[in-house]
Backbone as JSON Lines, residues from 0, in Angstrom:
{"i":0,"aa":"M","n":[2.82,-13.34,-16.63],"ca":[3.36,-12.83,-15.33],"c":[3.91,-14.03,-14.7]}
{"i":1,"aa":"G","n":[5.01,-14.17,-14.37],"ca":[5.63,-15.42,-13.5],"c":[6.17,-14.93,-12.25]}
{"i":2,"aa":"L","n":[5.34,-14.6,-11.38],"ca":[6.03,-13.97,-9.99],"c":[6.49,-15.2,-9.28]}
{"i":3,"aa":"T","n":[7.43,-14.88,-8.41],"ca":[8.07,-15.85,-7.6],"c":[7.62,-15.55,-6.11]}
{"i":4,"aa":"A","n":[8.02,-16.48,-5.23],"ca":[7.7,-16.21,-3.86],"c":[8.41,-15.0,-3.33]}
{"i":5,"aa":"E","n":[9.64,-14.78,-3.94],"ca":[10.37,-13.65,-3.41],"c":[9.85,-12.42,-3.93]}
{"i":6,"aa":"D","n":[9.23,-12.37,-5.18],"ca":[8.62,-11.14,-5.55],"c":[7.27,-10.93,-4.7]}
{"i":7,"aa":"V","n":[6.56,-11.79,-4.22],"ca":[5.42,-11.62,-3.32],"c":[5.95,-11.09,-1.94]}
{"i":8,"aa":"Q","n":[7.02,-11.63,-1.44],"ca":[7.61,-11.16,-0.26],"c":[8.06,-9.62,-0.36]}
{"i":9,"aa":"H","n":[8.61,-9.25,-1.41],"ca":[9.08,-7.88,-1.66],"c":[7.8,-6.86,-1.72]}
{"i":10,"aa":"L","n":[6.85,-7.47,-2.48],"ca":[5.54,-6.63,-2.55],"c":[4.92,-6.47,-1.36]}
{"i":11,"aa":"T","n":[4.91,-7.45,-0.49],"ca":[4.31,-7.43,0.94],"c":[5.03,-6.2,1.72]}
{"i":12,"aa":"R","n":[6.36,-6.22,1.48],"ca":[7.01,-5.1,2.2],"c":[6.62,-3.61,1.65]}
{"i":13,"aa":"C","n":[6.25,-3.61,0.37],"ca":[5.79,-2.34,-0.34],"c":[4.49,-1.99,0.3]}
{"i":14,"aa":"V","n":[3.61,-3.02,0.46],"ca":[2.39,-2.66,1.09],"c":[2.41,-2.16,2.52]}
{"i":15,"aa":"Q","n":[3.44,-2.81,3.3],"ca":[3.64,-2.33,4.66],"c":[4.02,-0.81,4.57]}
{"i":16,"aa":"L","n":[4.93,-0.53,3.83],"ca":[5.44,0.91,3.57],"c":[4.23,1.78,3.17]}
{"i":17,"aa":"A","n":[3.27,1.33,2.28],"ca":[2.25,2.13,2.02],"c":[1.37,2.3,3.21]}
{"i":18,"aa":"R","n":[1.15,1.31,4.0],"ca":[0.3,1.58,5.33],"c":[1.14,2.49,6.18]}
{"i":19,"aa":"Q","n":[2.34,2.44,6.32],"ca":[3.04,3.4,7.22],"c":[2.94,4.9,6.65]}
{"i":20,"aa":"A","n":[2.89,4.92,5.35],"ca":[2.69,6.39,4.64],"c":[1.29,6.72,5.19]}
{"i":21,"aa":"L","n":[0.29,5.94,4.98],"ca":[-1.03,6.46,5.31],"c":[-1.13,6.81,6.8]}
{"i":22,"aa":"E","n":[-0.6,5.91,7.6],"ca":[-0.56,6.24,8.99],"c":[0.14,7.64,9.49]}
{"i":23,"aa":"S","n":[0.97,7.92,8.55],"ca":[1.68,9.3,8.79],"c":[0.99,10.3,8.16]}
{"i":24,"aa":"G","n":[-0.19,10.16,7.56],"ca":[-0.92,11.15,6.93],"c":[-0.67,11.41,5.44]}
{"i":25,"aa":"D","n":[0.01,10.48,4.87],"ca":[0.48,10.64,3.49],"c":[-0.26,9.8,2.65]}
{"i":26,"aa":"E","n":[-0.03,9.88,1.27],"ca":[-0.63,8.91,0.45],"c":[-0.14,7.55,0.48]}
{"i":27,"aa":"P","n":[-0.79,6.57,0.21],"ca":[-0.39,5.15,0.64],"c":[0.39,4.52,-0.67]}
{"i":28,"aa":"F","n":[1.52,4.8,-0.62],"ca":[2.42,4.06,-1.6],"c":[3.81,3.89,-1.0]}
{"i":29,"aa":"G","n":[4.32,2.65,-1.29],"ca":[5.64,2.23,-0.83],"c":[6.33,1.61,-1.96]}
{"i":30,"aa":"S","n":[7.82,1.62,-1.85],"ca":[8.57,0.92,-2.91],"c":[10.01,0.49,-2.38]}
{"i":31,"aa":"I","n":[10.55,-0.5,-3.08],"ca":[11.74,-0.97,-2.59],"c":[12.66,-1.23,-3.87]}
{"i":32,"aa":"L","n":[13.9,-1.03,-3.8],"ca":[14.96,-1.28,-4.84],"c":[15.75,-2.56,-4.44]}
{"i":33,"aa":"V","n":[15.81,-3.49,-5.18],"ca":[16.39,-4.88,-4.85],"c":[17.35,-5.24,-5.86]}
{"i":34,"aa":"D","n":[18.58,-5.7,-5.47],"ca":[19.54,-6.01,-6.4],"c":[19.4,-7.35,-6.97]}
{"i":35,"aa":"A","n":[20.38,-7.79,-7.84],"ca":[20.22,-9.02,-8.51],"c":[20.26,-10.29,-7.69]}
{"i":36,"aa":"D","n":[20.78,-10.12,-6.45],"ca":[21.01,-11.18,-5.51],"c":[19.75,-11.2,-4.55]}
{"i":37,"aa":"G","n":[18.72,-10.28,-4.74],"ca":[17.63,-10.27,-3.91],"c":[17.76,-9.39,-2.74]}
{"i":38,"aa":"K","n":[18.93,-8.63,-2.52],"ca":[19.11,-7.79,-1.32],"c":[18.48,-6.47,-1.6]}
{"i":39,"aa":"T","n":[17.84,-6.02,-0.55],"ca":[17.04,-4.68,-0.6],"c":[18.16,-3.6,-0.44]}
{"i":40,"aa":"L","n":[18.18,-2.69,-1.33],"ca":[19.38,-1.69,-1.44],"c":[18.68,-0.28,-0.75]}
{"i":41,"aa":"F","n":[17.52,-0.06,-1.08],"ca":[16.79,1.18,-0.63],"c":[15.32,1.0,-0.58]}
{"i":42,"aa":"E","n":[14.77,1.58,0.33],"ca":[13.19,1.59,0.46],"c":[12.64,2.96,0.93]}
{"i":43,"aa":"D","n":[11.43,3.26,0.56],"ca":[10.89,4.45,0.91],"c":[9.39,4.52,0.68]}
{"i":44,"aa":"R","n":[8.65,5.5,1.3],"ca":[7.14,5.61,1.33],"c":[7.06,6.9,0.59]}
{"i":45,"aa":"N","n":[5.7,7.17,0.28],"ca":[5.3,8.41,-0.19],"c":[5.46,9.52,0.87]}
{"i":46,"aa":"R","n":[6.06,10.6,0.41],"ca":[6.19,11.75,1.46],"c":[5.62,13.13,0.74]}
{"i":47,"aa":"V","n":[4.73,13.07,0.0],"ca":[4.0,14.26,-0.63],"c":[3.28,15.23,0.37]}
{"i":48,"aa":"G","n":[2.93,14.65,1.5],"ca":[2.29,15.4,2.56],"c":[3.06,16.6,3.06]}
{"i":49,"aa":"G","n":[4.33,16.67,2.84],"ca":[5.09,17.93,3.28],"c":[4.97,18.87,2.21]}
{"i":50,"aa":"G","n":[4.23,18.79,1.23],"ca":[3.96,19.94,0.25],"c":[4.73,19.73,-1.08]}
{"i":51,"aa":"D","n":[5.6,18.73,-1.25],"ca":[6.22,18.52,-2.55],"c":[5.55,17.34,-3.1]}
{"i":52,"aa":"P","n":[4.78,17.52,-4.25],"ca":[4.02,16.48,-4.91],"c":[4.9,15.5,-5.66]}
{"i":53,"aa":"T","n":[6.16,15.74,-5.77],"ca":[7.2,14.85,-6.54],"c":[7.78,13.89,-5.59]}
{"i":54,"aa":"R","n":[7.54,13.87,-4.44],"ca":[8.15,13.04,-3.38],"c":[7.59,11.72,-3.31]}
{"i":55,"aa":"H","n":[7.56,10.97,-4.56],"ca":[7.08,9.66,-4.64],"c":[8.32,8.73,-4.41]}
{"i":56,"aa":"P","n":[7.99,7.61,-3.73],"ca":[9.15,6.59,-3.37],"c":[9.8,6.05,-4.68]}
{"i":57,"aa":"E","n":[9.06,5.94,-5.67],"ca":[9.71,5.41,-7.03],"c":[10.74,6.52,-7.63]}
{"i":58,"aa":"F","n":[10.45,7.73,-7.48],"ca":[11.27,8.87,-7.82],"c":[12.48,8.87,-6.88]}
{"i":59,"aa":"A","n":[12.36,8.7,-5.62],"ca":[13.35,8.6,-4.56],"c":[14.3,7.54,-4.95]}
{"i":60,"aa":"I","n":[13.87,6.44,-5.43],"ca":[14.72,5.29,-5.78],"c":[15.62,5.55,-7.01]}
{"i":61,"aa":"A","n":[14.93,6.2,-7.96],"ca":[15.77,6.67,-9.22],"c":[16.76,7.54,-8.71]}
{"i":62,"aa":"R","n":[16.52,8.57,-7.94],"ca":[17.67,9.51,-7.58],"c":[18.69,8.69,-6.83]}
{"i":63,"aa":"W","n":[18.26,7.86,-5.76],"ca":[19.25,7.13,-4.98],"c":[20.11,6.19,-5.99]}
{"i":64,"aa":"A","n":[19.51,5.56,-6.75],"ca":[20.31,4.75,-7.71],"c":[21.22,5.35,-8.74]}
{"i":65,"aa":"S","n":[20.86,6.61,-9.01],"ca":[21.68,7.43,-9.71],"c":[22.95,7.81,-9.14]}
{"i":66,"aa":"D","n":[22.79,8.03,-7.88],"ca":[23.87,8.5,-6.96],"c":[24.66,7.3,-6.45]}
{"i":67,"aa":"N","n":[24.15,6.23,-6.33],"ca":[24.86,5.11,-5.62],"c":[25.12,3.85,-6.28]}
{"i":68,"aa":"I","n":[24.59,3.59,-7.54],"ca":[24.71,2.37,-8.37],"c":[25.44,2.64,-9.7]}
{"i":69,"aa":"A","n":[26.3,1.95,-9.94],"ca":[27.02,2.12,-11.31],"c":[25.93,1.73,-12.37]}
{"i":70,"aa":"P","n":[25.98,2.47,-13.55],"ca":[24.93,2.24,-14.59],"c":[24.82,0.78,-15.03]}
{"i":71,"aa":"V","n":[26.03,0.12,-15.16],"ca":[26.04,-1.21,-15.62],"c":[25.31,-2.26,-14.52]}
{"i":72,"aa":"R","n":[25.21,-1.86,-13.31],"ca":[24.45,-2.64,-12.29],"c":[22.97,-2.34,-12.07]}
{"i":73,"aa":"R","n":[22.56,-1.12,-12.59],"ca":[21.19,-0.68,-12.34],"c":[20.17,-1.49,-13.09]}
{"i":74,"aa":"I","n":[20.54,-1.96,-14.28],"ca":[19.69,-2.78,-15.22],"c":[19.31,-4.0,-14.6]}
{"i":75,"aa":"R","n":[20.14,-4.38,-13.63],"ca":[19.94,-5.75,-13.01],"c":[19.11,-5.85,-11.67]}
{"i":76,"aa":"T","n":[18.61,-4.42,-11.39],"ca":[17.87,-4.32,-10.2],"c":[16.43,-4.51,-10.41]}
{"i":77,"aa":"T","n":[15.55,-4.63,-9.39],"ca":[14.18,-4.63,-9.6],"c":[13.46,-3.64,-8.65]}
{"i":78,"aa":"V","n":[12.54,-2.91,-9.03],"ca":[11.85,-2.01,-8.32],"c":[10.44,-2.64,-8.05]}
{"i":79,"aa":"Y","n":[10.13,-2.85,-6.72],"ca":[8.95,-3.43,-6.35],"c":[8.12,-2.16,-5.69]}
{"i":80,"aa":"T","n":[6.75,-2.12,-6.04],"ca":[5.98,-1.02,-5.52],"c":[4.56,-1.31,-5.31]}
{"i":81,"aa":"S","n":[4.0,-0.74,-4.4],"ca":[2.59,-0.93,-4.02],"c":[1.6,-0.5,-5.22]}
{"i":82,"aa":"G","n":[2.02,0.47,-5.91],"ca":[1.07,1.11,-6.97],"c":[2.04,1.29,-8.21]}
{"i":83,"aa":"E","n":[1.44,1.11,-9.25],"ca":[2.22,1.19,-10.61],"c":[2.76,2.7,-10.56]}
{"i":84,"aa":"H","n":[3.98,2.72,-11.11],"ca":[4.59,4.02,-11.4],"c":[3.56,5.04,-12.2]}
{"i":85,"aa":"C","n":[3.62,6.31,-11.67],"ca":[3.09,7.37,-12.42],"c":[3.96,7.67,-13.7]}
{"i":86,"aa":"P","n":[3.5,8.48,-14.55],"ca":[4.32,8.9,-15.61],"c":[5.6,9.53,-15.36]}
{"i":87,"aa":"M","n":[5.69,10.38,-14.21],"ca":[6.9,10.93,-13.83],"c":[7.9,9.84,-13.27]}
{"i":88,"aa":"C","n":[7.48,8.91,-12.49],"ca":[8.36,8.05,-11.93],"c":[8.76,6.93,-13.07]}
{"i":89,"aa":"S","n":[7.87,6.58,-14.04],"ca":[8.35,5.78,-15.06],"c":[9.45,6.3,-15.84]}
{"i":90,"aa":"A","n":[9.25,7.72,-16.13],"ca":[10.35,8.26,-16.94],"c":[11.66,8.32,-16.1]}
{"i":91,"aa":"A","n":[11.52,8.63,-14.93],"ca":[12.86,8.66,-13.99],"c":[13.33,7.2,-13.97]}
{"i":92,"aa":"H","n":[12.63,6.21,-13.83],"ca":[13.18,4.8,-13.84],"c":[13.85,4.63,-15.12]}
{"i":93,"aa":"A","n":[13.28,4.97,-16.3],"ca":[13.9,4.77,-17.54],"c":[15.22,5.39,-17.76]}
{"i":94,"aa":"W","n":[15.06,6.82,-17.51],"ca":[16.34,7.59,-17.63],"c":[17.46,7.21,-16.95]}
{"i":95,"aa":"V","n":[17.22,6.6,-15.52],"ca":[18.31,6.2,-14.72],"c":[18.85,4.76,-15.16]}
{"i":96,"aa":"G","n":[17.95,4.14,-15.88],"ca":[18.41,2.8,-16.47],"c":[18.21,1.57,-15.45]}
{"i":97,"aa":"L","n":[17.05,1.74,-14.62],"ca":[16.69,0.59,-13.78],"c":[16.12,-0.53,-14.58]}
{"i":98,"aa":"G","n":[16.17,-1.57,-13.75],"ca":[15.46,-2.83,-14.55],"c":[13.96,-2.98,-14.32]}
{"i":99,"aa":"R","n":[13.6,-4.3,-13.99],"ca":[12.28,-4.65,-13.96],"c":[11.48,-3.91,-12.86]}
{"i":100,"aa":"I","n":[10.23,-3.81,-13.1],"ca":[9.35,-3.22,-12.14],"c":[8.2,-4.28,-11.88]}
{"i":101,"aa":"V","n":[7.78,-4.38,-10.55],"ca":[6.81,-5.34,-10.19],"c":[5.95,-4.48,-9.28]}
{"i":102,"aa":"Y","n":[4.54,-4.39,-9.62],"ca":[3.62,-3.61,-8.88],"c":[2.4,-4.27,-8.43]}
{"i":103,"aa":"A","n":[1.8,-3.94,-7.21],"ca":[0.63,-4.64,-6.71],"c":[-0.57,-4.24,-7.35]}
{"i":104,"aa":"T","n":[-0.72,-2.84,-7.53],"ca":[-1.96,-2.37,-8.11],"c":[-1.54,-1.42,-9.28]}
{"i":105,"aa":"S","n":[-2.5,-1.36,-10.21],"ca":[-2.22,-0.53,-11.45],"c":[-2.76,0.95,-11.37]}
{"i":106,"aa":"G","n":[-2.25,1.74,-12.06],"ca":[-2.78,3.1,-12.24],"c":[-4.25,3.04,-12.73]}
{"i":107,"aa":"A","n":[-4.51,2.2,-13.58],"ca":[-5.96,2.04,-14.08],"c":[-6.9,1.7,-12.99]}
{"i":108,"aa":"Q","n":[-6.51,0.68,-12.05],"ca":[-7.23,0.21,-10.98],"c":[-7.48,1.5,-10.13]}
{"i":109,"aa":"L","n":[-6.41,2.33,-9.76],"ca":[-6.65,3.48,-8.78],"c":[-7.52,4.54,-9.44]}
{"i":110,"aa":"S","n":[-7.37,4.77,-10.61],"ca":[-8.25,5.73,-11.43],"c":[-9.64,5.29,-11.37]}
{"i":111,"aa":"A","n":[-10.04,4.01,-11.59],"ca":[-11.36,3.45,-11.53],"c":[-11.87,3.59,-10.15]}
{"i":112,"aa":"W","n":[-11.21,3.18,-9.23],"ca":[-11.55,3.33,-7.83],"c":[-11.91,4.76,-7.41]}
{"i":113,"aa":"R","n":[-11.05,5.67,-7.75],"ca":[-11.24,7.11,-7.38],"c":[-12.69,7.6,-8.03]}
{"i":114,"aa":"E","n":[-12.72,7.17,-9.23],"ca":[-14.06,7.45,-9.99],"c":[-15.32,6.92,-9.29]}
{"i":115,"aa":"D","n":[-15.09,5.69,-8.93],"ca":[-16.3,5.1,-8.09],"c":[-16.52,5.72,-6.8]}
{"i":116,"aa":"W","n":[-15.55,6.3,-6.17],"ca":[-15.7,6.88,-4.9],"c":[-16.16,8.51,-4.96]}
{"i":117,"aa":"G","n":[-16.17,8.86,-6.22],"ca":[-16.33,10.28,-6.4],"c":[-15.32,11.24,-6.06]}
{"i":118,"aa":"A","n":[-14.06,10.65,-6.02],"ca":[-12.91,11.32,-5.62],"c":[-12.39,12.13,-6.93]}
{"i":119,"aa":"P","n":[-11.67,13.2,-6.82],"ca":[-11.13,13.99,-7.93],"c":[-9.96,13.11,-8.57]}
{"i":120,"aa":"P","n":[-9.97,13.09,-9.84],"ca":[-8.96,12.35,-10.48],"c":[-7.47,12.89,-10.19]}
{"i":121,"aa":"S","n":[-6.37,12.06,-10.47],"ca":[-5.23,12.48,-10.27],"c":[-4.94,13.58,-11.37]}
{"i":122,"aa":"P","n":[-3.95,14.51,-11.07],"ca":[-3.69,15.62,-11.96],"c":[-2.89,15.07,-13.21]}
{"i":123,"aa":"V","n":[-2.48,13.77,-13.08],"ca":[-1.7,13.36,-14.22],"c":[-2.44,12.19,-14.78]}
{"i":124,"aa":"A","n":[-2.36,11.98,-16.2],"ca":[-3.02,10.84,-16.81],"c":[-2.34,9.42,-16.34]}
{"i":125,"aa":"P","n":[-3.19,8.48,-16.13],"ca":[-2.7,7.18,-15.53],"c":[-2.11,6.36,-16.68]}
{"i":126,"aa":"L","n":[-1.09,6.83,-17.29],"ca":[-0.41,6.11,-18.42],"c":[0.33,4.9,-17.8]}
{"i":127,"aa":"P","n":[0.12,3.81,-18.42],"ca":[0.84,2.65,-17.93],"c":[2.34,2.71,-18.19]}
{"i":128,"aa":"I","n":[3.11,2.08,-17.48],"ca":[4.49,1.96,-17.57],"c":[4.89,1.68,-18.98]}
{"i":129,"aa":"S","n":[4.25,0.71,-19.59],"ca":[4.59,0.24,-20.97],"c":[4.49,1.37,-21.92]}
{"i":130,"aa":"V","n":[3.68,2.47,-21.81],"ca":[3.44,3.58,-22.7],"c":[4.63,4.6,-22.41]}
{"i":131,"aa":"V","n":[5.0,5.02,-21.26],"ca":[5.93,5.85,-20.91],"c":[7.35,5.33,-21.04]}
{"i":132,"aa":"A","n":[7.56,4.08,-20.62],"ca":[8.95,3.47,-20.75],"c":[8.83,2.13,-21.46]}
{"i":133,"aa":"P","n":[8.58,2.05,-22.66],"ca":[8.25,0.65,-23.31],"c":[9.42,-0.24,-23.14]}
{"i":134,"aa":"R","n":[10.51,-0.02,-22.93],"ca":[11.59,-1.05,-22.82],"c":[11.68,-1.7,-21.51]}
{"i":135,"aa":"I","n":[10.9,-1.17,-20.52],"ca":[11.04,-1.59,-19.11],"c":[10.13,-2.77,-18.98]}
{"i":136,"aa":"A","n":[10.6,-3.93,-18.42],"ca":[9.75,-5.17,-18.1],"c":[9.06,-4.7,-16.87]}
{"i":137,"aa":"A","n":[7.73,-4.98,-16.96],"ca":[6.87,-4.69,-15.76],"c":[5.83,-5.84,-15.57]}
{"i":138,"aa":"D","n":[5.61,-6.15,-14.4],"ca":[4.7,-7.24,-13.87],"c":[3.68,-6.66,-12.97]}
{"i":139,"aa":"G","n":[2.47,-6.84,-13.24],"ca":[1.42,-6.31,-12.22],"c":[0.15,-6.12,-13.12]}
{"i":140,"aa":"P","n":[-0.95,-5.96,-12.47],"ca":[-1.19,-5.89,-11.02],"c":[-1.2,-7.32,-10.52]}
{"i":141,"aa":"V","n":[-0.99,-7.42,-9.08],"ca":[-0.98,-8.65,-8.55],"c":[-2.27,-8.93,-7.72]}
{"i":142,"aa":"P","n":[-3.17,-9.74,-8.07],"ca":[-4.52,-9.82,-7.49],"c":[-4.63,-10.07,-6.07]}
{"i":143,"aa":"Q","n":[-3.65,-10.74,-5.49],"ca":[-3.67,-10.97,-3.92],"c":[-3.52,-9.76,-3.12]}
{"i":144,"aa":"F","n":[-3.0,-8.75,-3.81],"ca":[-2.86,-7.42,-3.07],"c":[-4.0,-6.37,-3.27]}
{"i":145,"aa":"E","n":[-4.88,-6.68,-4.19],"ca":[-5.91,-5.8,-4.52],"c":[-6.79,-5.26,-3.43]}
{"i":146,"aa":"D","n":[-7.45,-6.22,-2.58],"ca":[-8.23,-5.75,-1.37],"c":[-7.6,-4.83,-0.5]}
{"i":147,"aa":"E","n":[-6.34,-5.25,-0.2],"ca":[-5.71,-4.59,1.05],"c":[-5.35,-3.03,0.41]}
{"i":148,"aa":"M","n":[-4.91,-3.05,-0.83],"ca":[-4.4,-1.76,-1.46],"c":[-5.61,-0.82,-1.6]}
{"i":149,"aa":"R","n":[-6.74,-1.39,-2.07],"ca":[-7.94,-0.66,-2.4],"c":[-8.44,-0.14,-1.04]}
{"i":150,"aa":"A","n":[-8.31,-0.85,0.01],"ca":[-8.76,-0.15,1.4],"c":[-7.85,0.88,1.86]}
{"i":151,"aa":"L","n":[-6.54,0.71,1.58],"ca":[-5.56,1.88,1.88],"c":[-5.86,3.09,0.98]}
{"i":152,"aa":"Y","n":[-6.1,3.0,-0.3],"ca":[-6.47,3.98,-1.22],"c":[-7.81,4.78,-0.72]}
{"i":153,"aa":"E","n":[-8.77,3.86,-0.39],"ca":[-10.03,4.36,-0.04],"c":[-9.98,5.21,1.16]}
{"i":154,"aa":"A","n":[-9.09,4.8,2.11],"ca":[-8.94,5.6,3.43],"c":[-8.42,6.87,3.19]}
{"i":155,"aa":"K","n":[-7.57,7.03,2.14],"ca":[-7.05,8.38,1.79],"c":[-7.73,9.14,0.85]}
{"i":156,"aa":"F","n":[-8.27,8.53,-0.23],"ca":[-8.94,9.22,-1.36],"c":[-10.38,9.51,-1.38]}
{"i":157,"aa":"R","n":[-11.09,8.62,-0.69],"ca":[-12.54,8.71,-0.85],"c":[-13.01,9.93,0.04]}
{"i":158,"aa":"P","n":[-13.81,10.76,-0.7],"ca":[-14.35,12.0,0.14],"c":[-15.28,11.75,1.13]}
């Protein structure tokens, strides 16, 4: 994993979005879509609190990209996210043809933490991006974000 200072900067924004989601009563996840020149094209946070469990920011990115970016340009984008894509979001990412994914914490980490806290498991298996979308380049987890993301997850998921 060869992360750049720009990668860390973008992940920092994702963690800020995750915090905003938590402060709004939602699950703490945030994501951004960045073009090949490093420009943020779209950002969102988790919005499942309204009752739609598919309102993940990574899924919103895939939808937005499908509507707004030519297929030939999508592969040159990067999705940065506070937590590794779930299988639904990994599949959407692959179907739309987006490029690299960089995530702060992994699905395996979140699953282990939930188990440690005695929280119910996710309703979906924590399959890594590489299993669901094997052609997508993915980098993560990034250790410097572990403590902050663990605290955000704990605030939401610990019974």
